[in-house]
C-alpha positions in Angstrom: -267.4 76.3 126.9 -267.2 74.9 130.4 -266.4 71.2 129.6 -263.2 69.2 128.7 -263.8 66.0 126.7 -261.5 63.2 127.4 -261.9 60.0 125.1 -260.9 56.8 127.2 -260.4 53.2 126.1 -258.9 52.1 129.1 -255.6 51.7 127.6 -252.7 53.2 129.5 -252.2 56.1 127.4 -255.7 57.4 127.6 -255.7 57.0 131.4 -252.3 59.2 131.6 -254.3 61.8 129.4 -257.2 61.9 131.9 -254.5 62.3 134.7 -253.0 65.2 132.8 -256.5 66.8 132.2 -257.0 67.3 135.8 -254.5 70.2 136.1 -256.0 71.9 133.2 -259.6 71.3 134.7 -258.7 72.5 138.1 -257.2 75.7 136.9 -260.0 76.5 134.6 -262.5 75.1 136.9 -264.1 73.2 134.2 -266.1 69.9 134.1 -264.2 66.8 132.9 -266.5 64.6 130.5 -265.0 61.2 130.0 -266.4 59.5 126.7 -266.0 55.6 126.0 -267.0 54.6 122.4 -267.8 51.0 121.5 -266.6 51.1 117.9 -268.9 50.0 115.2 -267.6 47.3 112.8 -267.0 43.5 112.8 -266.4 43.0 116.6 -269.4 45.0 117.4 -271.5 43.5 114.8 -270.7 40.0 116.4 -271.6 41.5 119.8 -274.9 42.7 118.8 -275.8 39.3 116.9 -275.0 37.4 120.2 -277.0 39.9 122.2 -274.2 41.0 124.4 -273.9 44.7 123.4 -275.9 45.6 126.7 -273.7 43.5 128.7 -270.7 45.4 127.2 -272.2 48.6 127.9 -273.0 47.7 131.3 -269.5 46.4 132.1 -268.1 49.6 130.5 -270.5 51.8 132.6 -269.3 50.3 135.8 -265.6 50.9 135.0 -266.4 54.5 133.9 -268.4 55.1 136.8 -265.4 54.0 139.0 -263.2 56.0 137.1 -265.2 59.0 137.3 -265.5 58.5 141.0 -261.7 58.5 141.5 -261.1 61.4 139.1 -263.6 63.3 141.3 -262.0 62.5 144.8 -258.6 63.3 143.5 -259.5 66.6 141.5 -262.5 68.0 143.5 -264.3 68.6 140.2 -267.5 67.6 138.6 -266.8 64.4 136.3 -269.4 63.1 134.0 -269.4 59.9 131.7 -270.7 59.3 128.4 -271.2 56.1 126.4 -271.5 56.0 122.7 -271.7 53.4 119.9 -270.3 54.3 116.4 -267.2 55.5 114.5 -264.7 56.7 117.3 -263.3 60.0 115.7 -267.0 60.8 114.5 -268.5 60.2 117.9 -265.7 62.3 119.7 -266.3 65.1 117.2 -270.1 65.2 117.6 -269.9 65.2 121.2 -267.3 67.8 121.4 -269.8 70.0 119.0 -272.7 69.3 121.2 -271.1 70.0 124.5 -269.5 73.1 123.2 -266.1 71.5 124.6 -263.4 74.1 125.4 -260.8 71.3 124.7 -260.4 67.7 123.7 -257.6 65.8 125.7 -256.7 62.5 124.3 -253.9 60.2 124.7 -251.8 58.9 121.7 -250.4 55.5 121.7 -246.9 54.7 120.6 -247.4 53.5 116.9 -245.5 50.1 115.9 -242.1 50.8 115.0 -242.8 49.8 111.1 -245.6 52.6 111.3 -244.1 55.4 113.7 -244.3 57.9 110.9 -248.3 57.6 110.9 -250.6 59.2 113.4 -253.4 56.8 114.4 -256.4 57.2 112.2 -258.8 58.5 114.9 -256.2 61.0 116.2 -255.8 62.1 112.8 -259.4 62.4 112.1 -260.2 64.4 115.2 -257.2 66.6 115.0 -257.9 67.6 111.5 -261.7 68.3 112.1 -262.1 69.3 115.7 -263.8 72.7 116.1 -261.9 73.2 119.3 -258.2 72.8 120.1 -257.2 69.3 120.7 -254.2 68.3 123.2 -252.5 64.8 122.7 -250.6 63.5 125.3 -248.1 60.8 124.7 -245.3 59.3 127.2 -245.6 58.9 130.8 -245.4 61.9 133.2 -246.1 65.6 132.1 -246.9 68.9 133.7 -249.7 70.7 131.9 -249.1 73.5 134.7 -248.2 75.2 132.0 -244.8 76.9 132.8 -242.9 76.7 129.3 -244.9 76.8 125.9 -243.0 76.3 122.6 -244.3 78.3 119.7 -243.0 77.3 116.4 -243.5 80.2 113.8 -243.4 80.3 110.2 -244.4 83.1 107.5 -248.1 82.2 107.2 -250.9 84.5 107.8 -252.3 82.5 110.7 -248.9 83.6 112.9 -251.3 86.1 114.7 -253.8 83.5 115.8 -251.0 81.3 117.2 -249.4 84.2 119.2 -253.1 85.0 120.8 -253.4 81.4 121.8 -249.8 81.5 123.6 -250.7 84.6 125.2 -253.9 83.5 126.5 -252.1 80.4 128.0 -249.4 82.4 129.4 -251.8 84.7 131.2 -253.7 81.9 132.5 -250.7 79.8 133.7 -248.1 82.5 134.5 -245.9 80.8 131.6 -243.3 81.8 129.5 -243.4 81.6 125.8 -240.5 80.5 123.8 -240.8 81.3 119.9 -238.6 79.3 117.6 -238.0 78.9 113.9 -235.4 77.5 111.5 -233.9 79.7 108.6 -234.3 78.7 105.1 -231.0 77.9 103.5 -228.5 80.8 102.7 -230.6 83.7 104.4 -228.9 85.8 106.9 -230.6 86.3 110.3 -230.6 90.1 110.0 -232.3 89.8 106.8 -235.0 87.3 107.5 -238.5 88.1 107.4 -239.3 85.4 109.9 -237.0 87.2 112.4 -238.5 90.4 112.1 -241.8 88.8 112.6 -240.8 86.9 115.8 -239.4 90.2 117.1 -242.5 92.2 116.6 -244.5 89.1 118.1 -242.3 89.2 121.1 -243.1 92.9 121.5 -246.7 92.2 121.6 -246.6 89.3 124.0 -244.5 91.0 126.4 -246.8 94.1 126.4 -249.5 91.7 127.6 -247.4 90.8 130.5 -246.0 87.4 129.4 -242.3 86.5 129.4 -241.2 85.6 125.8 -237.9 84.3 124.3 -237.0 84.0 120.6 -234.6 81.7 119.0 -233.7 81.2 115.4 -231.7 78.3 114.4 -229.5 78.3 111.2 -230.4 75.6 108.8 -228.7 72.5 108.9 -229.1 68.8 107.9 -231.4 67.9 110.7 -235.2 68.2 110.0 -236.9 71.2 111.1 -239.4 69.2 113.0 -236.5 67.7 115.0 -234.7 70.9 115.9 -238.0 72.2 117.4 -238.5 69.0 119.4 -234.8 68.9 120.5 -235.1 72.6 121.5 -238.6 71.9 123.4 -236.7 69.3 125.4 -233.7 71.4 126.3 -236.0 74.1 127.8 -238.2 71.7 129.7 -241.2 72.7 127.7 -244.7 71.6 129.0 -246.6 72.3 125.7 -246.0 72.8 122.1 -248.6 74.5 120.1 -249.2 74.0 116.4 -251.8 74.7 113.8 -253.3 72.8 111.0 -253.8 74.0 107.4 -256.9 74.9 105.6 -257.1 73.6 101.9 -258.3 76.6 100.1 -260.5 75.2 97.4 -262.4 72.6 99.6 -262.3 74.6 102.9 -261.3 71.3 104.6 -258.5 71.1 107.1 -255.5 69.0 106.9 -252.3 68.1 109.2 -249.3 69.6 107.3 -246.0 67.8 107.2 -244.4 69.6 110.1 -247.4 69.5 112.5 -247.6 65.9 111.6 -244.3 64.9 112.6 -244.4 67.1 115.8 -247.6 65.4 116.9 -246.3 61.8 116.0 -242.9 62.4 117.6 -243.3 64.7 120.5 -243.2 63.2 124.0 -244.4 66.8 125.2 -248.1 67.4 124.9 -249.0 68.9 121.7 -252.0 71.4 121.3 -253.3 71.6 117.7 -255.7 74.4 116.7 -257.3 74.7 113.1 -257.2 78.0 111.5 -260.5 80.2 111.8 -262.7 80.4 108.9 -263.4 84.1 108.2 -267.0 83.2 107.4 -267.4 81.8 110.9 -265.0 84.2 112.4 -267.5 85.6 115.0 -268.7 82.2 116.1 -265.2 80.6 116.3 -263.3 83.7 118.0 -263.5 82.3 121.4 -262.3 79.0 120.5 -259.4 80.1 118.2 -258.3 83.5 119.3 -258.9 83.3 122.9 -259.5 79.7 123.9 -259.8 80.2 127.4 -261.9 83.5 127.3 -259.2 85.9 129.0 -259.4 88.8 126.2 -263.4 88.6 125.8 -263.7 88.5 129.7 -261.6 91.6 130.1 -263.7 93.2 127.4 -267.0 92.6 129.4 -265.4 93.7 132.6 
């Protein structure tokens, strides 16, 4: 797990995501793998028929080599490139699995105003099906240092995994964790189960040497996701961590409404994780519970 996969299509947002990957890769001393995918479909079919696919691959390869050299000179890290042909999301997922990537970091382009509620199809597929955490980057400049992590909490059983991931990042980056939630209507703060859970989680986080703050908002007319985004902006957050859900009967993953809105609307990078499957927990524990390998490394020492 010593590689970060970065899909690039040469549009501005994917190049911004690559720039932001450098600080993560530097800190973790990982290799950056840039992947460019020639998407199958009508356009590529025409290209193949006209015998221009190899020319397209050659031109893309030249641009990728230049991009890799520039990234290496700026980062001092190993950078490699891959060109694939096929469905974009499928190739990203296949290559991440093959490389045993620690993260996928990808740019998320702003949607058309009429479609701003919808995550792009490729991003949606990658987030929903990835076996490693995915960080989506939107906007111009970000500090993936990471000094302030926003951790929205609810009453699901997967809170423990989210907390462990946040602690892992907090230890690596010497960052503070800001846990936040919104009360359901009519419940007093002192009587809420979520507040009790947040206090317990804060205690555990602080015992691990990571600064932690908790904030519980009263229910208002503002959507919960907007409350979280406003709070993240207020504290100058560098990263928001959310988790997808698992559909019990089909064992497939999907992006819940709350996470969907956070990913789609946030100008702050969002790290998305899927919950670990109990049947595969031993294989996935490093990815989901300890994505940076901190706790497993302590155990070995």
